C-alpha positions in Angstrom: -19.0 -50.2 105.2 -22.4 -49.0 103.9 -26.3 -49.4 104.6 -28.5 -49.1 102.1 -32.2 -48.6 102.7 -34.4 -49.9 100.0 -38.6 -48.8 100.8 -40.3 -50.6 98.5 -43.8 -50.1 97.8 -45.7 -53.2 96.7 -49.7 -53.2 95.3 -52.0 -53.8 97.5 -53.1 -57.7 98.5 -49.1 -59.0 96.6 -47.0 -58.2 99.8 -46.6 -61.9 100.2 -46.1 -62.8 96.6 -43.1 -60.2 96.7 -41.6 -61.4 99.5 -41.7 -65.0 98.8 -39.8 -63.7 95.6 -37.5 -61.8 97.4 -36.4 -64.5 99.8 -35.8 -66.9 97.2 -33.0 -64.5 95.9 -31.7 -64.0 99.3 -29.2 -66.5 99.2 -27.7 -66.0 96.1 -26.9 -62.4 97.4 -25.9 -63.4 101.0 -23.1 -65.4 98.7 -21.8 -62.5 96.6 -18.7 -60.7 97.8 -19.1 -57.8 100.2 -22.8 -58.6 101.2 -22.4 -58.3 105.0 -25.9 -58.5 105.7 -29.5 -58.6 103.4 -33.3 -59.0 104.2 -36.6 -58.1 104.0 -38.4 -56.2 107.0 -42.1 -55.1 107.2 -43.8 -52.3 109.2 -44.9 -53.5 112.7 -47.3 -51.8 115.1 -46.0 -50.8 118.2 -48.7 -48.2 119.2 -45.9 -45.1 119.2 -47.9 -42.3 118.3 -45.0 -40.7 116.1 -44.7 -44.4 113.4 -46.1 -44.1 110.6 -47.3 -47.5 109.7 -47.4 -48.6 105.5 -49.3 -52.3 104.9 -47.9 -52.2 101.2 -44.2 -51.3 102.4 -41.5 -53.9 102.3 -38.1 -51.8 103.7 -34.8 -53.8 102.4 -31.5 -53.7 104.7 -28.6 -54.2 102.9 -25.3 -54.1 104.8 -22.3 -53.8 101.7 -18.3 -53.9 102.2 -17.9 -50.4 100.5 -19.9 -48.9 97.6 -18.3 -50.9 94.7 -19.3 -54.1 96.3 -23.0 -53.2 96.2 -22.4 -51.4 92.5 -21.4 -55.0 91.6 -24.2 -56.5 93.2 -26.3 -54.4 90.6 -25.3 -55.8 87.8 -25.6 -59.9 89.0 -27.8 -61.7 86.6 -29.8 -63.0 90.0 -30.9 -59.3 90.7 -31.9 -58.8 87.0 -33.9 -61.9 87.2 -35.6 -60.4 90.5 -36.4 -57.1 89.0 -38.1 -59.0 86.1 -40.0 -61.4 88.3 -41.2 -58.1 91.0 -41.9 -55.5 88.4 -45.9 -56.1 88.3 -46.1 -56.1 92.0 -44.0 -52.9 92.6 -45.4 -49.5 92.6 -42.8 -47.8 94.0 -38.8 -47.7 95.3 -37.0 -45.5 97.0 -33.3 -45.8 98.0 -31.1 -44.5 101.1 -27.4 -45.5 101.0 -25.6 -44.3 104.4 -22.5 -44.5 106.1 -21.6 -44.5 109.4 -20.0 -41.6 111.0 
C-alpha cells in the first residue's frame, strides 16, 4: 500500500471553489480499482506552537493498493477533467509518495 500526500496551494479566496470541484470528483476516484482512501483536508488551528497554518492549502490524502493503481488513477478521464476545472484556482502542487516501513 502507498500513501500519497498532495499539498495544493490555492489562490486566495478560492479554497471553497476548489473543494467543491474536488468533492464532485471523489466518488469517481473512490470507485477506481486499488483506491483505499481519498479525501481533502484543511489546516485547523490547534494552538500548538510548532504548527504551521496555511489557509490557502488543501491537503489531499490518498491511499492506494500499489503504485500501479495510483498511476492508473493519474490517467483517468475524470482526473484529467478535474485538472482542467481547477487549473485557474491553483498556485502550486507538491506531492509526497510514501510507503510504510
